Each structure stands twice: as C-alpha cells, then as structure tokens.
C-alpha positions as CSV (number, residue, x, y, z in Angstrom):
1,X,-3.0,12.2,6.7
2,X,-2.6,8.7,8.3
3,X,-5.5,6.2,8.5
4,X,-5.7,2.3,9.3
5,X,-8.5,-0.1,9.1
6,X,-10.8,-0.8,12.0
7,X,-8.9,-4.3,12.5
8,X,-5.6,-2.4,13.3
9,X,-3.9,-4.5,10.5
10,X,-2.1,-2.8,7.7
11,X,0.2,0.2,7.9
12,X,-1.1,3.7,8.4
13,X,-2.0,5.3,5.0
14,X,0.7,7.6,3.7
15,X,-0.2,9.9,0.9
16,X,1.8,11.9,-1.8
17,X,0.6,14.1,-4.5
18,X,1.0,12.9,-8.1
19,X,3.2,16.0,-8.9
20,X,5.9,15.1,-6.4
21,X,9.1,13.4,-7.5
22,X,10.2,9.8,-7.0
23,X,13.0,11.2,-4.9
24,X,10.3,12.6,-2.5
25,X,8.6,9.3,-2.4
26,X,11.9,7.7,-1.4
27,X,12.0,9.8,1.6
28,X,8.7,9.1,2.7
29,X,9.0,5.5,2.2
30,X,12.3,5.4,4.4
31,X,10.1,6.5,7.4
32,X,9.3,3.7,9.8
33,X,6.0,2.0,9.1
34,X,5.8,3.0,5.6
35,X,5.1,0.2,3.2
36,X,3.4,2.0,0.4
37,X,2.3,5.4,-0.7
38,X,-1.2,6.3,-2.0
39,X,-0.5,8.6,-5.0
40,X,-3.5,11.2,-5.1
41,X,-4.5,13.9,-7.6
42,X,-5.3,16.8,-5.3
43,X,-4.0,19.2,-2.8
44,X,-5.2,17.5,0.3
45,X,-5.4,13.8,1.3
46,X,-9.1,14.3,2.2
47,X,-10.1,15.4,-1.4
48,X,-7.7,13.8,-3.6
49,X,-8.8,11.2,-6.1
50,X,-6.6,8.0,-5.8
51,X,-4.2,7.7,-8.8
52,X,-2.6,4.5,-7.6
53,X,-0.1,2.8,-5.1
54,X,3.7,3.2,-5.1
55,X,6.1,0.9,-3.2
56,X,9.9,0.6,-2.5
57,X,9.7,-2.3,-4.9
58,X,8.1,-0.3,-7.6
59,X,10.8,2.1,-7.2
60,X,13.7,-0.5,-7.1
61,X,12.3,-1.9,-10.4
62,X,12.2,1.4,-12.1
63,X,15.8,2.3,-10.9
64,X,17.0,-1.0,-12.1
65,X,15.4,-0.5,-15.6
66,X,15.9,3.4,-16.0
67,X,18.8,4.3,-13.7
68,X,19.2,7.1,-11.4
69,X,17.3,9.7,-13.6
70,X,14.1,7.9,-12.4
71,X,14.4,9.8,-9.1
72,X,13.7,13.0,-11.0
73,X,10.6,11.5,-12.5
74,X,6.9,12.3,-11.0
75,X,5.6,9.6,-9.0
76,X,2.4,9.1,-11.0
77,X,4.5,7.8,-13.7
78,X,5.4,4.9,-11.5
79,X,2.2,4.3,-9.7
80,X,0.5,1.2,-9.9
81,X,-3.1,1.8,-11.0
82,X,-4.2,-1.8,-11.2
83,X,-3.6,-2.5,-7.6
84,X,-5.4,-5.5,-5.7
85,X,-8.1,-4.6,-3.3
86,X,-10.1,-6.6,-0.6
87,X,-12.9,-5.9,1.7
88,X,-12.2,-4.6,5.2
89,X,-14.3,-7.5,6.6
90,X,-12.3,-10.3,5.1
91,X,-10.6,-12.7,7.6
92,X,-6.9,-12.9,7.7
93,X,-7.0,-16.3,5.9
94,X,-9.0,-14.9,3.2
95,X,-6.7,-12.0,2.9
96,X,-3.6,-14.2,2.7
97,X,-5.5,-16.0,-0.1
98,X,-6.1,-12.7,-2.0
99,X,-2.1,-12.0,-1.7
100,X,-1.6,-15.5,-3.4
101,X,-4.4,-15.0,-6.0
102,X,-3.2,-11.6,-7.1
103,X,0.4,-12.4,-6.7
104,X,1.4,-9.1,-5.0
105,X,2.9,-8.0,-1.7
106,X,0.4,-5.2,-0.9
107,X,-3.6,-5.1,-0.9
108,X,-5.5,-2.0,-0.7
109,X,-8.2,-2.7,2.3
110,X,-11.6,-1.1,1.2
111,X,-14.7,-0.3,3.2
112,X,-17.0,0.2,0.1
113,X,-15.3,2.9,-1.9
114,X,-13.4,4.2,1.0
115,X,-9.5,3.2,1.3
116,X,-9.0,2.1,4.9
117,X,-5.3,0.8,4.8
118,X,-2.7,-0.7,2.5
119,X,-1.7,-3.9,4.0
120,X,1.6,-5.9,3.3
121,X,1.7,-9.7,3.2
122,X,3.8,-9.5,6.3
123,X,0.7,-7.7,8.1
124,X,-1.6,-10.5,7.0
125,X,0.8,-13.3,8.2
126,X,1.3,-11.7,11.5
127,X,-2.5,-11.5,12.0
128,X,-3.3,-15.2,10.7
129,X,-3.5,-17.8,13.2
130,X,-1.2,-20.6,13.3
131,X,-2.7,-23.9,12.2
132,X,-3.2,-26.4,14.7
133,X,-3.6,-23.8,17.7
134,X,-6.6,-22.7,19.3
135,X,-7.6,-19.0,18.9
136,X,-6.9,-16.8,21.9
137,X,-9.8,-16.3,24.4
C-alpha cells in the first residue's frame, strides 16, 4: 500500500511486515522513491500496527557494526521505534525546524493517529520557500 500526505510532500508510504528479512528491506528501499519503510505487525498494510521505521541509513549502520549477517536478520530488530513525528498541518519551515530539533533525516507526518507519509529532510527543503523571495501566486 502506498499513501502520501495531502500536501503532496513526502514519499509514498512503503510497508514491510516485521517478519521479513533485512535483505527484503534492501530490495524495497532500492526502488525509486523509497526513502523509508514502515515496519508493521500484521498481514496487511491496512490492519497492521506500526512497529517502527527503517531507512537505508539504519541498515548501513547495522551492516557496519554487524557485517553481512545483518541481511538475514528480521527487520523489526533494526526498526526505530522512537521516530520523530509531526502534524500534517505544519508549514515547511516548522517541519524543517522539527528535523533540526530531533536531529533526524526522516519524520513521520501524522494526521491524528493516522500515518500520512514519511518525509525526508530533502522533501522539506524542496517545499520551503527561499528567504527573500515572494511566495508564488
């Protein structure tokens, strides 16, 4: 299942079940537009509980520390459960401040308790207006 927030910012949501291997996650993250995976506990995206987020950087760090054996581990062992989240209504400048405040490269964009997208810092920078320029009409 894919989903993005109403603003059009952020990559489409990509899900992976928690019982899949890191090797499977690498394959999914290699697809264009895949910045992060939402790790779920459930058979289907629509009814799975969110376990955490997994990014290429998380996998790279684990491979550096644990070697190639990490590829055979289950994704839930690497998923970050303490990911930062922001409200879908936040303006780009406020989202950018959240990236700095949390010192992260990905934010979960939430609409109440519903996950709408996972946004990278690059998505946010592309959406933020340049200082000293007027907004587009």
